[in-house]
N, C-alpha and C positions, 0 to 999 in steps of 0.2 A: 424527685416524676414518678410517680408510675408507670412500669413498663405494661405495654397494653402487648403487644404481640399479635397484628390485627394485621399484619402488610402481608401480602402475598410471600410467598416462600422460591419461588418458581422463576422471578426476577432475572433480566441479567447482569452481569456483574459489568466491572466497567468493562474490561481485559474481551470481555463475550459484545458487548456491545458495539466497542471500538473497530473491533477485527469484524463483525456485522459490515458494520458500514463500508468497511473496504472492500468486501464480498458484495454487497451491493454495488458498492459504485464499481467493480471488475461487471459486473451484467451492464454497463453503457459500455464497453469496450465493441467496436466492430469485429476486430479480428478473428478469423476465423475456427483458429487453434489454438490460441493462447490468452487469456481473458484475464487481467491484472488490476488490480483497483490495492487503493491505498488511501492512510488517513492517520496525518497528523496531531496530535494532541498534545497539550500546556500541559507543564507539570500540572497543575490546577485540574484535570480531567473537562477542559474545551477544546472542541475541533478547532482548528487553526486552519486546516485545508483539505479536503481530499484530491484525487485523478488518478485515473485509468488509462492504459495502454491506446492510444489511438493516433489520431493524425497532426500535426501542427495546423496551427487557428490558419484559416483560408485554405487551405489543401481540403476537397470534398473530396470525403471517404470514396464515394463510389471512381472514384481515378486514381487511387490508388492500388500500387499492387501491393494483395495482401499474400503474396506467395513467400514458400519461404528458403525455395531452392529454382534454380536459374541463374544467367547471369545478376551481378550483383545490385543495377540499378532496375532491373525487373521485379526485386524481390523487396518485401517490409524494411530491412533492416537497415536501410541508410537515412529512412524516411520516418517511422517510426517516432513515438514520444512517448518514453517507458510513464508508468503510473508513476515512479516517484518525480522523476520528473516533474512532470505535470502538479501532482501536487505541493511542490516546493518553488513552482513559476505561480501557479494559482494562489498561492500567499500573498495577500497584499498587506500587512501586517506589518509593524516595525520586525527588523530583524533579530531584534534581542530576544523577541516573544519566541520564535525560533531554540532560540539555547535551551537545551537541557528536554528539549521537547520528545516523544516518542513516535516512534513511526508504527502505524501498522502498515503489511502491508501484506500478501498473498502468496508473492513469489519472493523468495531473496534476492537481495540488487544485486544486478550486474554489478560490475568493477565503477564504468562509468557514473552510475546513480551514488553509489557507494562515495565515490570522488563528493558530489553534491551535499550526501548526506553530513559529510566530515566537514566539509566549510562552510555548511548552516548550521553547526552545532547542533544538531539533534543528538542527543545522547544514546537513545536504545532504539532500537533494532524488532519487532515480535514478526517472526513472517507465521506462515503457513504450510509453504512449500518451499523445499531445496533440491527440487530434482534435478537443477546443473551442478549437485555441490561439487564434480568432480573435473572442472573445467577450470581452466586458468584464470579466469574472468571472475567466479565466486573466492576458487581462491585468492584471489589478488584482491575482492570486497574483505574478507576475515584477515587480509593481514592487515590493512589501512586497518580494519574498525579494533582489529587487537592493540595495533600499535597506536592509535587515539585512543584508545581507552572509551569505545563504543563495544557500549554491551549488544549482542544479539541472542535472540532466547525464539525458540519454536513454539509458538499458541500448543497449549497440551492437549495431546489426544484426548485424554479427559474432561477435559473441559469441550468439545470440539460436541456437538448437537447438529438434529437439521431442525430448522426452523421455517416455520411457512408462513409468507408475508401478504395479508391478505387486503388488498387493493380495494375492497371492494365492501368494505364499512360503510353500511344505513346508519340513519342518526334514530 
């Protein structure tokens, strides 16, 4: 078959596409400080689930304490569901489909989310930011991932680009 080479050249590769879905998902977060998105992908490059950090189902955002500092029960920390937790919880397929899946996430998973990643058979984590890398929680995540053979990779800075999303496309 003759190669025609007439396709676009500036299309997104799979990693860019799935990280873009994670970034877009993060834009659903109501958290005024940190917006995190996650996208779980099968070994066949199919999106299995997405999630973002937010309130549990039934807990209205407007009654939610989004503060980072203060008395524990007056902060977001005892209540917020992380993007990874939501993506795993939102998955409605066969648990076997999560085995060997990849998780694209905008912020490196905390130790609680790392446990969920391990328990559900996800084998690779691609992340945009590791801004809490010096905390004990993230160190614990990396120990779990290393021990359990879960690969984790920062999304390459060379693949990062600014994309414009136009929701005003006309026919």
